[in-house]
SERO-4910 file (N, C-alpha, C, O; in steps of 0.05 Angstrom, whole numbers):
BEGIN
 pado doro    nc1    nc2    nc3   cac1   cac2   cac3    cc1    cc2    cc3    oc1    oc2    oc3
  Met    A   -780   -555   1864   -792   -535   1866   -813   -525   1838   -798   -520   1819
  Ser    A   -834   -521   1833   -844   -526   1820   -862   -489   1802   -880   -475   1811
  Ala    A   -847   -487   1778   -851   -463   1767   -879   -459   1765   -897   -476   1763
  Tyr    A   -882   -422   1765   -917   -422   1770   -924   -421   1737   -947   -423   1729
  Glu    A   -906   -419   1723   -920   -411   1696   -899   -426   1682   -877   -432   1693
  Glu    A   -906   -434   1651   -885   -442   1630   -891   -421   1610   -914   -417   1603
  Val    A   -865   -406   1598   -867   -388   1579   -851   -400   1563   -835   -418   1568
  Asp    A   -861   -385   1533   -842   -395   1504   -818   -372   1508   -825   -348   1509
  Leu    A   -787   -379   1509   -773   -365   1504   -779   -337   1484   -772   -315   1492
  Leu    A   -793   -340   1455   -809   -322   1438   -819   -306   1459   -806   -286   1462
  Asp    A   -837   -310   1475   -856   -286   1487   -839   -272   1509   -851   -257   1524
  Met    A   -814   -277   1511   -798   -269   1527   -781   -232   1513   -774   -230   1489
  Glu    A   -778   -207   1536   -763   -185   1518   -728   -193   1510   -710   -208   1517
  Leu    A   -732   -183   1499   -686   -186   1502   -680   -163   1510   -689   -142   1501
  Asp    A   -662   -165   1530   -641   -142   1520   -620   -144   1516   -602   -153   1530
  Glu    A   -619   -135   1491   -594   -139   1481   -579   -136   1491   -572   -156   1503
  Gly    A   -562   -109   1495   -540    -94   1510   -537   -115   1536   -514   -122   1539
  Glu    A   -556   -126   1556   -544   -139   1579   -550   -175   1561   -531   -189   1567
  Glu    A   -561   -183   1552   -567   -208   1540   -584   -224   1560   -584   -248   1566
  Val    A   -600   -202   1570   -624   -212   1593   -655   -217   1583   -666   -201   1569
  Tyr    A   -667   -236   1589   -696   -242   1576   -718   -239   1601   -719   -254   1621
  Thr    A   -730   -223   1597   -734   -208   1613   -777   -225   1611   -786   -235   1590
  Tyr    A   -791   -223   1639   -826   -228   1627   -834   -217   1654   -823   -223   1676
  Pro    A   -858   -198   1649   -869   -201   1672   -878   -208   1690   -899   -217   1681
  Cys    A   -878   -211   1713   -875   -219   1734   -909   -196   1749   -913   -172   1746
  Pro    A   -928   -221   1769   -960   -215   1784   -951   -192   1799   -966   -173   1800
  Cys    A   -931   -190   1808   -908   -176   1835   -918   -150   1819   -933   -132   1828
  Gly    A   -906   -151   1792   -901   -114   1784   -874   -117   1785   -863    -97   1778
  Asp    A   -857   -137   1792   -821   -132   1777   -824   -153   1754   -847   -160   1749
  Lys    A   -804   -163   1741   -798   -176   1716   -784   -208   1717   -762   -208   1706
  Phe    A   -787   -222   1722   -771   -256   1718   -754   -248   1698   -757   -241   1675
  Phe    A   -729   -252   1719   -709   -264   1693   -691   -284   1685   -689   -302   1703
  Ile    A   -675   -288   1664   -654   -301   1651   -631   -282   1632   -633   -261   1618
  Thr    A   -610   -301   1639   -589   -290   1628   -583   -312   1600   -587   -336   1601
  Val    A   -574   -299   1577   -563   -310   1550   -551   -333   1555   -554   -354   1543
  Glu    A   -531   -330   1581   -504   -343   1581   -523   -370   1609   -514   -393   1613
  Asp    A   -548   -360   1622   -563   -388   1630   -572   -403   1615   -567   -427   1618
  Leu    A   -584   -395   1597   -593   -406   1572   -570   -431   1564   -573   -455   1562
  Phe    A   -550   -418   1561   -536   -444   1538   -524   -458   1553   -516   -480   1547
  Asp    A   -521   -445   1582   -513   -469   1613   -531   -497   1616   -524   -518   1627
  Asn    A   -556   -492   1603   -582   -516   1597   -602   -503   1621   -617   -521   1629
  Glu    A   -606   -477   1633   -612   -473   1656   -631   -461   1644   -624   -444   1627
  Asp    A   -667   -468   1650   -687   -453   1649   -719   -445   1669   -743   -447   1667
  Lys    A   -698   -436   1687   -711   -429   1709   -712   -394   1703   -690   -384   1705
  Ala    A   -734   -377   1696   -730   -339   1696   -740   -344   1731   -757   -357   1743
  Arg    A   -716   -321   1740   -734   -310   1772   -739   -279   1776   -731   -258   1764
  Cys    A   -750   -282   1790   -756   -261   1803   -744   -239   1812   -750   -222   1796
  Pro    A   -731   -231   1827   -720   -206   1844   -742   -201   1870   -738   -202   1894
  Ser    A   -760   -198   1858   -782   -187   1884   -797   -211   1902   -806   -213   1925
  Cys    A   -796   -229   1877   -816   -254   1890   -801   -282   1900   -778   -287   1896
  Ser    A   -820   -301   1913   -813   -319   1904   -819   -345   1888   -817   -369   1894
  Leu    A   -829   -326   1859   -847   -337   1840   -821   -347   1822   -799   -336   1826
  Ile    A   -825   -371   1802   -807   -379   1788   -815   -383   1756   -837   -395   1754
  Leu    A   -804   -376   1734   -817   -376   1716   -800   -403   1693   -777   -401   1686
  Lys    A   -814   -418   1688   -807   -447   1663   -791   -424   1640   -800   -402   1638
  Val    A   -778   -429   1631   -768   -421   1600   -773   -439   1576   -759   -432   1558
  Lys    A   -787   -458   1570   -785   -473   1547   -767   -455   1526   -775   -432   1526
  Phe    A   -748   -460   1511   -733   -468   1488   -713   -483   1472   -701   -503   1481
  Asp    A   -708   -473   1446   -703   -490   1428   -668   -485   1427   -656   -469   1413
  Pro    A   -657   -504   1447   -632   -497   1441   -611   -484   1410   -596   -465   1409
  Asp    A   -618   -503   1389   -610   -501   1362   -623   -462   1358   -608   -444   1349
  Glu    A   -650   -458   1366   -652   -431   1357   -634   -405   1365   -625   -386   1353
  Leu    A   -634   -416   1397   -606   -399   1406   -584   -396   1407   -571   -377   1414
  Glu    A   -577   -428   1395   -550   -417   1388   -550   -395   1354   -536   -376   1347
  Ala    A   -569   -408   1343   -570   -389   1311   -570   -369   1326   -551   -354   1321
  Arg    A   -586   -361   1345   -594   -328   1356   -569   -312   1362   -566   -289   1354
  Phe    A   -547   -327   1381   -519   -326   1393   -497   -338   1381   -482   -350   1396
  Pro    A   -494   -336   1356   -472   -355   1345   -445   -354   1356   -429   -372   1352
  Glu    A   -438   -321   1380   -419   -315   1382   -414   -327   1409   -393   -337   1415
  Lys    A   -434   -325   1425   -439   -342   1446   -418   -379   1449   -404   -391   1465
  Leu    A   -430   -384   1422   -420   -419   1419   -398   -408   1411   -380   -423   1419
  Glu    A   -388   -387   1399   -352   -394   1395   -345   -388   1423   -334   -407   1434
  Glu    A   -348   -369   1435   -333   -373   1458   -339   -389   1486   -324   -391   1505
  Asp    A   -360   -398   1482   -356   -432   1497   -333   -457   1483   -317   -470   1496
  Glu    A   -339   -456   1455   -312   -475   1435   -281   -464   1449   -265   -478   1461
  Gln    A   -280   -437   1444   -253   -428   1451   -251   -430   1491   -229   -437   1498
  Gly    A   -266   -426   1508   -262   -425   1532   -252   -457   1527   -230   -464   1537
  Ser    A   -266   -474   1514   -264   -508   1529   -235   -510   1522   -219   -513   1540
  Ser    A   -225   -508   1495   -206   -510   1482   -177   -498   1498   -158   -512   1506
  Gln    A   -180   -467   1500   -162   -457   1520   -165   -478   1550   -145   -485   1561
  Leu    A   -182   -482   1556   -178   -505   1591   -152   -532   1575   -130   -541   1582
  Gly    A   -166   -537   1558   -152   -565   1543   -128   -567   1544   -114   -585   1553
  Asp    A   -119   -533   1527    -88   -531   1536    -83   -514   1559    -66   -496   1560
  Glu    A    -94   -519   1571    -83   -510   1610    -76   -538   1610    -55   -541   1598
  Lys    A    -87   -562   1619    -89   -569   1618    -65   -605   1609    -55   -623   1622
  Gln    A    -65   -599   1587    -39   -608   1576     -6   -602   1583     13   -618   1582
  Glu    A     -7   -565   1592     20   -555   1594     23   -565   1630     44   -568   1641
  Leu    A     -3   -566   1641      0   -583   1666     10   -611   1672     22   -618   1692
  Thr    A      1   -627   1648      8   -657   1651     44   -651   1632     62   -662   1647
  Lys    A     51   -645   1620     75   -647   1608     94   -638   1627    117   -641   1618
  Gln    A     93   -625   1656    101   -605   1673    120   -631   1689    133   -625   1709
***
């Protein structure tokens, strides 16, 4: 599926409380993509009111610098999964 437009993440508006980036859609609504989606390497922002998709250009290093706590959460989650796997193999 092709994107309607490519937009730099820095040109999008961030709702820090919700951790969601938005950008105006021609239909009058807003494209949106979550910070979590970006950390999962998702680069498509979707509009909930129409079928348009926006390709988001971003630098993962800049994203990690902006949200260092997200990187720590991912590392802790990976560590916990590793611990759980070790426990299961011991049983």
